[in-house]
C-alpha positions in Angstrom: -13.2 133.9 44.2 -9.5 133.1 44.4 -9.0 129.4 45.2 -5.9 127.3 45.5 -6.2 123.5 46.1 -3.2 121.3 46.8 -3.2 117.6 46.1 -0.8 114.7 45.7 0.4 114.2 49.2 0.7 110.9 51.0 2.9 108.4 52.7 6.2 107.6 51.0 9.4 105.8 51.9 12.8 107.5 52.3 14.4 107.9 48.8 11.0 107.8 47.1 9.2 110.4 45.1 5.9 112.4 45.0 4.4 115.0 42.8 2.3 117.7 44.3 -0.2 119.8 42.4 -1.8 123.2 43.1 -5.0 123.9 41.1 -5.7 127.6 40.8 -8.9 129.4 39.9 -10.5 132.8 40.3 -7.6 134.9 38.9 -5.4 135.1 35.8 -3.0 132.4 36.8 -0.4 133.0 34.1 0.2 136.6 35.3 1.5 135.7 38.8 4.5 134.1 40.3 3.7 131.2 42.6 5.4 129.6 45.6 5.5 126.4 47.7 5.9 126.5 51.5 5.8 123.7 54.0 5.3 123.5 57.8 6.2 120.6 60.1 4.6 120.2 63.6 6.3 122.5 66.1 8.3 124.3 63.4 8.0 127.6 61.6 6.6 127.7 58.1 9.5 127.2 55.6 9.8 128.5 52.0 10.5 125.7 49.6 10.5 127.0 46.0 9.1 129.7 43.7 8.4 130.1 40.0 7.9 133.5 38.3 5.3 134.3 35.7 7.4 135.4 32.7 10.0 134.1 32.3 9.4 131.1 34.5 12.5 131.6 36.6 12.7 129.2 39.5 14.4 129.4 42.9 14.7 126.8 45.7 15.4 126.7 49.4 18.8 125.2 50.3 17.3 122.2 52.0 15.6 121.0 48.7 18.0 122.1 46.0 18.9 119.3 43.6 16.0 117.1 44.8 12.8 119.2 44.1 11.6 120.7 40.9 8.9 123.4 40.6 7.0 123.9 37.4 3.7 125.2 36.0 1.2 124.6 33.2 -0.6 127.8 32.5 -3.0 126.1 30.1 -4.2 123.9 33.1 -3.9 126.7 35.7 -1.8 124.3 37.7 1.6 124.5 39.5 3.6 121.3 40.5 6.3 120.3 42.9 8.2 117.2 41.9 9.9 115.8 45.0 12.6 113.2 44.6 15.0 111.6 47.0 12.7 112.3 49.9 14.1 112.4 53.4 12.4 112.1 56.9 12.9 115.8 57.4 10.7 116.5 54.3 7.6 115.4 56.3 5.3 118.4 56.5 2.1 120.0 55.3 2.8 121.6 51.9 1.1 124.8 50.8 0.9 126.8 47.6 0.7 130.6 47.7 0.8 133.8 45.7 0.3 137.5 46.3 -2.1 140.0 44.8 -0.7 143.0 46.7 -1.2 143.4 49.6 -3.1 140.1 50.0 -1.5 136.7 50.3 -3.6 133.7 49.2 -3.0 130.2 50.5 -4.4 126.7 49.8 -5.6 124.3 52.4 -2.4 122.2 52.3 -1.5 118.6 51.5 0.2 116.2 54.0 3.5 114.6 53.0 4.8 111.9 55.3 8.2 110.2 54.8 8.5 107.1 56.8 10.1 103.7 56.6 
């Protein structure tokens, strides 16, 4: 039913850029706010960014402000995370998520590795 599929991860050099995508299906995408989280090995899952449904208000974690941009295209049922000026500490598995109360839905994640 509900499905979230992340893509776009990969290996990138410090200072480089990647754009992640989250393809959604099985629900009315335009009605729900969405979020990106990330988790690095041995660390707790960290909230990265969120975007509301209407208006499309955005919020960012302190560690990514000024470098990452969250967006959505409701016609394509897709959310994006544009990541610029990447740092070693951005290395993690990135997940998209949303809530239909009281259930949280998660994608499978996509790996981002920042390495020289």
